[in-house]
N, C-alpha and C positions, 0 to 999 in steps of 0.2 A: 217784369220781363217773362216772356213765354218762349219755350224751345220745343222743336219737334225733331226727332232723329229716328233713323231706321237703323235696324241691326240685323245680323244673321250670324249663324254659327253652325258647327259640325261637331258632334261628339260621338266618339267610338268607345264601347265598353265590351270587354271580353271577360266571360265568367267560366271558370272550369271547376266542376265538382268531381272529385275522385270517387271511384266505385267504393261501395262499403257493403258490409253484411251486418244486420242487426244482431245484437246479442242480448241475452236475458234468460229469465227462467223458463220460458215456453218458446224454445228455439225452432219447434217444427214450423211455426207460421212466421218466422223471421223473414224479413225482406232482404233480398240481394239485389243491389242496384249495379248498373254499368256506369262508366264515365259519362258525364254529361257536359256539353259545352253550349254556351249561348253567346251569340255575337249581335251587338246592337250598333247601328249607325243612325244617329237622329240629326236631321237638319232642322233648323229654326229660322224663320223670317218674321220680323215684327216691326212695330213702330211704337215709340214712346213719346209722350207729351208731359212737359214739366212747366210749372208756373209758380213764381214766388210773388207774394203780395206782402208788401213791406208797409207797416203802419208806424205811427209815431212811437208806440211802446212795445209792440209785438211784431212778429212776422208769421206768415202762413205759407207752407210749401205744399203745393198740390201736384200729383203726378197720376198718369193713367197709362195703360199699355194694352196692347193686343198682339198676339202672335200666333203663327201657325207652326206646328211641329209635325214632321213626318218621319216614321221608322222605315229605313230602307232594307234592313236585313231581317233577323228573326223576330216575329211578332210574339212568340211565346216560347218557353223553355219545353223541350222534349227529351224523354230518356226512356229506358227500359228497365224493367224490374221483374223479379219472379219470386215465389215463396221457396224457402229452403227445402221444405218437405213435399212440396206440391209437384205437380207435373213439371217436367223440364222445359217449360214453355214461357217465353218472355212475354210480358205485358208491355205494349208500347204506351206510354203516358204522354199526353200533351197538356201542358199547363194552360191556364186562363189566358187567353189573348185579349187585350183590352182595345185592340184596333190599331191601325197604323197612323192614323191622322188625328190630331188634337188641335183645339182652338183654346187659347188661354187668354183671359182678359182680367184687368183689375184696376183698381183705383185706390188712392190713399192720401193722406195728409199728415202734415207735421206742424203743430202749432206751437211756436217758440214763445213761451210767456215771459221769459227772462233769460239772462245768461246762464242760469243754473237749472231751469225747470222747463219741461215741454211735454206736451201731450201729442200722441200719434195714433193713427188707426188706419185700417185698410180692409179691403175685400177682394177676393179673387174668385174666378170661376174657371174651371177646366172642363171641357165637354167634347164629346164626340158622338158618333152614331149609337154607342152602346151604353154611355153612362155620363153622369154629370156629377162634378164635385164642387161644392161651394164652401169657402172657408174664409175666415176673417181674423183680424187681430187688432188689439188696441192696448194702450198702456201709457205710462208716464215714465220720464227720466229725470232723474236728479243728478246733476253734475256738481263736483266739488274739486 
């Protein structure tokens, strides 16, 4: 049996970092930061395919997916800092933005060898105009 389904979602994240002043043995170069806030609203649209192949002694479950994710709010974290003994001027810092749009895709399988043992594995790719990540997993499960 094989199934295909679509999915969508929305995720909101708010991060607030309180202002702080570094302390230590060499305080003239200590950093003083301001409050920093980051708001993320990510939307995702995707499709997933699943198929089970059942044999006389074992079964094999396959799956694959692809989705698009878009960041609607802050692409990167921004904040201000200055040096304790330096000029009374703030430096505006902008964190690394990884882009607003990403495509994710992956495939995997689960080979059920018996009621107490199975092997599994998968590979995923996450990419956009700036970078690409590829990662995978594999292993075995023993159930008792």
